[in-house]
N, C-alpha and C positions, 0 to 999 in steps of 0.2 A: 504494500500500500504506500503510494507516494505521499509527499507532504500535504498536497492539496486534498487528496482523498481522505487522509487521516484527519485533517481539520474539519472536513464536512461531516465525517462520522462522529467526531467529538461534539460538534455543534448539534447534530441530530440527537445524540444521546442526552445532551443538556436540555433540549427542547422536550424530549420525552419525560424527563424527570420533573421539569417545571410543570408540565401538564398534570402530572400526578399530584404534586403538592399545592398547586394553585388554589384549590378550594380551602386549604388549611391555613392560608396566610392572612385571612381576614382578622383584624384585631378585635372586631366586635363579637367573634364567635365565643360561645360559652365553652369553658374547658371540657365539660362532659360531652358536649356536642362535637367538639373537635376530636376527642378521643374516639367517639363512635364513628365519625367520618373517616378517621385514619384507619381504623380496623376494616371498614367497608372497602376502602381503596386498596388496602393490602390484599384482602380476600379476592376482590374482582380481578386484580392484575397479577396475582400469583407472586407477590414479593413479600418480604418480611417487614414487620413493623420497625425493626432496627434500621433497615435501609431507608424507610421514610423519614425517621428521626434524623438520620445522617444527611439526607438531602435537604431537609428543612434547616438544619444547623449550617450547612455549607452555603445555602442561599442567603441566610441572614448575615453571614460573615463576609462573603465575597460577592454576593449578587449572582447574576446569571452565569458568570464565568466559573463560579465555585461548583456548578453542577456538571462541568465537563469532566470526562474521565481523565485521569492523570496522563500526561504526555510522556510516557516511558520509552526509552530506547528499545529497539527490537532485540530480542534475545535469539541469536542465530544458533545457539548451541542446542536448543530443544527442537528436534525435528519432528514433523508430523508423521503419524503412522503411514505405512505404505498403502493401507486401504482407506485413507482419509476421505477419498471421493465417495466411497460407499457409506462411510460413517456419516458424512454430511447429508447424503440422500435420506438416510434413516432419521437424522435429526429433523430434516424438513418435514418428513412424514409424521413424526411425533408432534411437531408444532401444528400441523394441519389438523390432526385428530383432536387436540385440545389446545386452542390458541393461548390459553392462560398458563400453560406450562412454562416454568422458568427454565433458564439455561442449565442451572444446577440439577433440576429434575430430569432434564433430557440427558445430561451426561450420566446421571445415576442409572437411568434405564438402559442406556447403551452399554454401560459396564456390566449390569446384571445380565444382559442378553449376550455378553461375550464379544461385542464388537471391538472393544478395546480394553486393555488391562487397566485396573484401578490406578488412578493418578496420572494416566497418560494424557488425557484430554484436559486442557485448561479452559476455565470459564471464559476468559477474555478472548481467547482464540476462537472458540465456538461461537461466541456472541458476535464477533466481527464477521465471521463467515456466514452466519445466518442472516445478518443484516445485508451483506453484499448479495446474498441470494434472493433478497426481497422478502424475508420472513422475520424481520426485526419486530420488536414489540409494537412500535408505532405503526408499522406497515400492516400488522395483523388486526389492529383495532382502530375504529374511528374515535375521534376525540369525544369524550363523554361529558355531557352537560352536567354541571354540579346540581342543577335543579331540573331533573329529568322530566317530571310531569307537572310542574307548577305552572298554572295559567291564571293564578289569582292576581289581583291588583296589588301593586307594591309601590313604595316611594322611599328612597333613602333619606335619612334624617339630616344629612349635610351635603354641601356641594362637593364635587370632585370625588365622591365615593363611587359613582357609577355614571358612565357616559354611554348614551345610546347612539348608534350610528345606523344610517339607512340611505338608500338611493331612490330617487323618484324621477320619472320622465318629465322633461321640460318641454319647451316648444321647439319647432324646427326653424333653423336660421339659414340664410343663404351664405354660408361661410366655407363651402367646399370649393373644389376646383371649378373654375368657370361659373362660380355663383351657384353651385348645386346646393340643394337644401340638405342640411345635416341635422340629425336629431341631437338634442342636448339632454344632459342628465344632471340632476342636482344631488350632490353628496353633502350630507349634513352630520354634525355631531352635537348632541343636545345633552345638557346636564340633567340627570334624572330628577334631582331634588328641586332645583329652581326653574327648570324648563328654559334656562338661558341657552341660547344658541352660541356655542363656542366657535364654530366655524361652519360656513355653508357657502357653497360656490357651484355654479353651473360649469360643466365641462362638455367637450365635444365628443366624448366617448364614455364608456362604462367599464374600462379596464381596471385591473387591480390597483394600478398606480394612482387612481384618483382617490381611493380610500386611504392609501398610504400618505398621500399629500395632505388629505384632510386632517389626519391624526398627527402628522408631523407638525402642522401649523397649530393645532390645538395645544400640543405640549409646549411649543415655543411661546405661545401667547399666555396660557394659563397655568402651565406647569404640569407636574406628574399627577395622574389620577389613579385610584385604586384598581378599578376594573372597567371593562367595556362590555356592552351587551348588543349582540348582532343577531340577525336571522341567519339562515344557512345558505345564503347566496354564495356563488363561487368566489366573489371578491372578498368575502369575509371569512372564508375557510382556507384562504391561500396560505401556503407555508411561510412566504416572506413576511406577511403581516403578523403572523403569530411569532415569528422569530424576532422581528423588530420590537414589538411591544414586550415580549418576554425578556429581552435583554435590558429593558428599562424597569423590570419588576412589575409590569402591568398584567393583570389577569384578564383572559378572554373568556366570555361566556356566550353561549348560543341559546336562542329561544327554542322551545320544543318545535319539532317539525309540524307544519300546518296548524299553528296555534297563533292566529291573528291577535287574540286578546293579550298575549304576552308582549306585543309590540304596540300597545295602545297609545303610548305617548307619541311615538313617531307617526302613527296613523292620524292622530289629532293634529299634529303639527303640519302634516301634509294637506290637511283641509285649509290651513292658513296659506300654504303655497298655492293651492288651487285658486284662491281669491286673488293672489298676486298675478298669477298667469292670466286670469280673466282681464286684468287691467293691462297686461302686456300686449294682449292681442289687439287692443285698440290704440296702442301707442306707436305702432310701426317701428319696432326695434329691429335693427339690421345686423348688429354685431354682438359677439359674445361679451366683449368688454362693456358694451352699453347695457346688456342684460344684467351682468353682475353688479354694475354700478347702481342700477335702480333697485336690485334685490337687496343690496347692502343698505340703501336708504330706507327701504321698506322694513327691514329688520330693526335697525337702530331707532328709527323715528316712530314706528307704529307697533310692531310686535313686542319688542322689549319693554316698551313704556305703557302697554295696555294691561289692565287687570286680567289675571289669568284664573279661569274658573277652577282648574285643577289644583292650584295652590290653595284657594279658598276651601275647596272640599277636603284637602289634606288636613288643614288645621282644624276645621270644624269637626272632623272625625275623631280628633283627639280632645275635643271640648275646649279649644282655644278660640277666643273671640277674634274675628277678623275685622279690620277697619271697614267702614261703610263703602269707601271707594275701592276696596279690594287691594290686592298686592300684585304688582307687575313682576315679570321675570327678572328685570334689572334690579328692582328693589330687593327681591329675595336673594339674588346673587350677592349684592353688596352688603347686606346686613348679616350674612352668615358668619358665625364666629370661627369657623374652621379656616386656618391660614393656608395660603397657597404654597406649594413646594416647587420651586423652579430648578431646572437642571441646566447644566452648562450646554450651550448651543452646539459645541463640537461633539459632545457625548451623544446628543440627540441626533445630530447629522450622521454620525457613524452608525448608529443603531438602524437607521432607515436606508443605508446604502445596499444596493444589490451587488452580488458577487458572481462572477463568471470566470471562465478560462478562455484563452486564445493562444494560438500558435503564431509566433513571430516569423514572418516570411523572410526571404533572402534580401528584401529591400528594407529590413528592420521595421516593418509596418505590421499592424494587425487590422483585421476587418471587423467592424462593429456596426450593425444596423445599416449596411450598405455603404459605409464610408471607411476610408483608410485613416488610421491614426499612426503617427510616427512615434516609435519607441526609442531604443538605443541600439547601435550596431552590436554591442557586446551580447545582446539577447537573441541574435539571429539563431533560429532553430530551436529556441526554448519555448516552453509553454508557461505563460505568465498569468497571474491573477489580475483581474480588473474589477474595480469597484466604482459604482456610479449611482447618481440620483436619477431615477427614471423620469423626473420632470426636467432635468437638465442633462440629457444624454450626450451633449457636446463636450463634456469634461469627464475624462476618465482618470482614475488613479491606478497606476501600474505598480504591481509588487512582484518581487521575485526573491526567493530564498537567498540570503546573504547580500542583498542589495537594498539600499534605502529607497522607499517608495517615491514615485515622482508623478507629475501630472502630464497627461497627453491630450492634445487637441486634434481636430481633424486636419489632415495633411493638406496644405495649400501649395499648388504648383504654379509658379510664376511663369513669365514669358520665356525666361531662360532658366532651365533647371537641369542639373546633373542627376541622371537616374540612379547613378551609383552612390550609395550612402557613404558618408565619411567614415573612415576607419577609427577604431578605438585608439586611445593615446598610445597603447603599447604596440600597435601594429604599423603605423605609417613610417616611411623611411626617415632616418635621422640625418639632418644636414651635417656635412663634413667637408673639410677642405681638400681631402685627398682620398684616393681609392686604396683601400688596404690590399686589394688584389694586385693592383699595378705596383704598389710599393714593394710587395713581397716578391713579385716577378723581377723587379729591378734589382733587388737584393740578390736574388738567385742568379741573375745574369752576371752580376759583379763577381760572384763566387765562381761561376763557370769560366769567366775570363781569367781569373787568377789561376785556376787549375791549368788552363791552356798555357799561360805564361810560364808556370813552373815546369811544364812538360818541355817547352822549347828550351828553357834554360838547362834542363837536364840533358837534352839531346846534344847540346854543344859542349858537353863535359869532355876533356882530354886527359889521358893518363899515359905517362911515359912518352909524351910527344905524339902519341897516336890518337887520332880522333875516333872516338867510339860512338857508333850510331846504333 
């Protein structure tokens, strides 16, 4: 397993572990309830309580990175058994039969059946090979909602305890090529307690990236929140979104399938959006920027400042008297006693970066989304890691083991351009005042001439008056 694959495997394991302990991280949980939930999670997933305690402690101490398996050097001395291919096939079959079987249980069964001597199979090795074969724990089970069957009404007691997200169809605008009509989509994030809209914007697509952009901006604007609540749309179950929010210690929860009541706050908010869209249709809006400008005005000057019936109902259900004029989302947001927790912008940006791999061609370039990006000649023939913000794909961060990361931008070819890349510092010819080859030949020629001179001198040597030739 190379460095990049090993990193992906460790990230995947950390995400699995975070998914397991996420329901246990709420501070408001009763200790007895937390203990019961921990036992249920351990039973459902075939792991020990000790492991769950260890994951929780690691997360509280080091955050998401504490959940990654230790990056140990490979031990080449321990060789796999000759029949490991057959052993792995049996391990896969055991996992298929009972998906909740742990790796330790699978190894124990294989040893009992005589496939391998006791102590030969290592847990980490078997776990890695099962993962690469597509039968890891995360791959065998769908993410389990902590509130499986709940469809009752709820409201968190403070802001930033739960953020609800959803997407709604907007209007069609002539913003495509040659003025073609394009469908717009509204991505929103709403505070569950105050109904305050933390971020809401129309986009010209409904890809996963618009949800990531929404929550990226939410965290930069209002800080970290405890958990978010989504439906089961493809944008909200995407691995990248779960990975980004998990790295920041934010829990993801999903509403029960086909349970509209569980998303009642978003449905109610979308009724407000429908009223706005009715106004838009008579205003002859032609651009996405114009649509978002009017939507921002509508939120700030109308929705946020108008009394909200849901807030009144919440307080009246607890026997608290509400002012005659009601309470607006902005008022409820501002008067909440819970302080906001802001994160460093660079930490947030890093959490939302996408990561891929590319092969550097002989021109020291990589291809990304149909464009060429120039890297460095020293990386020719290497597979490098790239990190990028999907909303700004023109800027890539290139990383390679043993080299400091650097930024790459699309290659621009001018009127005069040398197709050959410049060589690394260690490779171009070094300027010199003389040729070492010619100097050596000249020295050799001088030595040859000296030998010939000596021969001539010896040939003329006389003895006893007689010339000897």
